[in-house]
C-alpha positions in Angstrom: -122.7 89.2 19.1 -124.0 87.8 15.8 -122.0 85.5 13.6 -121.0 86.6 10.2 -122.9 85.1 7.2 -121.6 81.8 5.9 -119.0 82.3 3.3 -118.7 80.2 0.2 -117.0 76.8 0.9 -113.3 76.9 1.0 -111.1 74.0 0.0 -109.9 71.9 2.9 -112.3 73.1 5.5 -115.5 71.1 6.3 -117.1 74.2 7.9 -117.0 76.2 4.6 -114.8 78.9 6.2 -111.2 79.4 5.3 -108.8 78.5 8.1 -107.5 82.1 8.6 -111.1 83.4 8.8 -112.1 80.7 11.3 -109.0 81.4 13.5 -109.8 85.1 13.5 -113.4 84.5 14.4 -112.3 82.0 17.1 -109.9 84.6 18.6 -112.5 87.3 18.6 -115.1 85.1 20.3 -112.6 84.0 23.0 -111.7 87.6 23.7 -115.4 88.5 24.0 -116.0 85.5 26.4 -113.0 86.5 28.5 -114.4 90.1 28.7 -117.7 89.0 30.3 -118.0 89.8 34.0 -118.8 86.8 36.2 -122.4 87.9 36.8 -123.1 88.3 33.0 -121.4 84.9 32.3 -123.7 83.3 34.9 -126.8 84.9 33.4 -125.9 83.7 29.9 -125.0 80.2 31.1 -128.3 79.9 33.0 -130.3 81.1 30.1 -128.7 78.7 27.6 -129.1 75.8 30.0 -132.8 76.6 30.7 -133.4 76.7 26.9 -131.7 73.3 26.4 -133.6 71.7 29.3 -136.9 72.9 27.9 -136.5 71.4 24.5 -138.5 68.3 23.5 -135.3 66.8 22.1 -133.9 67.0 25.6 -137.0 65.3 27.1 -136.8 62.5 24.5 -133.0 62.0 24.6 -131.5 58.9 26.3 -127.9 59.9 25.6 -126.4 63.4 25.5 -122.9 64.5 24.4 -121.6 67.5 26.5 -118.4 69.2 27.5 -117.0 70.5 30.7 -116.8 74.3 30.3 -113.4 76.1 30.6 -112.3 79.7 30.0 -115.7 81.3 30.3 -117.5 78.9 27.9 -121.2 78.5 28.6 -121.5 76.3 31.7 -123.0 72.8 31.2 -123.0 71.9 34.8 -126.8 72.0 35.3 -127.5 70.1 32.1 -125.0 67.4 33.1 -126.5 67.1 36.6 -130.0 67.0 35.2 -129.0 64.3 32.7 -127.6 62.1 35.4 -130.7 62.7 37.6 -133.0 61.8 34.7 -131.0 58.6 34.0 -129.6 59.8 30.7 -126.2 58.6 29.5 -123.7 61.5 29.5 -120.8 61.4 27.0 -117.8 63.7 27.5 -114.8 64.2 25.3 -111.4 62.7 26.1 -108.2 63.3 24.1 -106.6 60.1 22.9 -102.8 59.7 23.4 -100.6 61.0 20.6 -99.9 57.5 19.5 -103.5 57.4 18.2 -102.8 60.5 16.0 -102.7 64.2 16.6 -105.9 65.9 17.7 -108.0 62.7 18.0 -110.7 62.7 20.6 -113.5 60.3 21.6 -116.7 60.7 23.6 -116.6 58.6 26.8 -119.5 57.6 29.0 -119.3 59.4 32.3 -121.5 58.5 35.2 -120.5 61.2 37.7 -118.1 64.1 38.4 -116.0 61.6 40.5 -115.0 59.9 37.2 -113.3 63.1 35.9 -109.6 64.0 36.3 -107.2 66.4 34.6 -106.3 65.1 31.2 -104.7 66.6 28.1 -104.1 70.3 28.4 -105.2 70.2 32.0 -108.9 69.8 31.0 -111.3 67.6 33.0 -111.8 64.3 31.2 -113.5 61.0 32.0 -111.1 58.5 33.5 -113.1 55.4 32.7 -112.6 53.7 29.4 -116.3 53.4 28.5 -115.9 54.9 25.0 -118.6 55.0 22.4 -116.9 53.8 19.3 -119.1 55.7 16.8 -118.3 59.0 18.6 -114.6 59.1 17.8 -113.7 62.2 15.8 -110.7 64.0 14.6 -109.8 67.6 15.2 -106.7 67.6 13.0 -107.0 69.9 10.0 -107.5 67.9 6.8 -106.0 69.0 3.5 -108.2 68.1 0.6 -106.4 67.8 -2.7 
């Protein structure tokens, strides 16, 4: 499936897509992922991971930011295992409590799967508080005036 060409920048969206267009595209991609049979999902995941692990940027990286796949997202398990085996630092996202603001996440250093536990929305998140301060980001939609 190919992505549509980039549309002209829309006010209030850093990606340049209007929010309704982005939501439609997101829904379409989620449906397409859910429709994949398990064998096809495994083939796609393995191919993506092989490509990442073959990159010179991978070889040179000392720290990598990843995610734990859910709902038929491309698996990152092999990449994460390889990063730990090669002594790379692995950063994984963790939702901050609502008191920090709606939709705020941070990347947290994670040294093994044993440091993960169900967090916000039931997603696996690092339990240790080894956050990387420069990697805090906001998912809340901003309105630009």
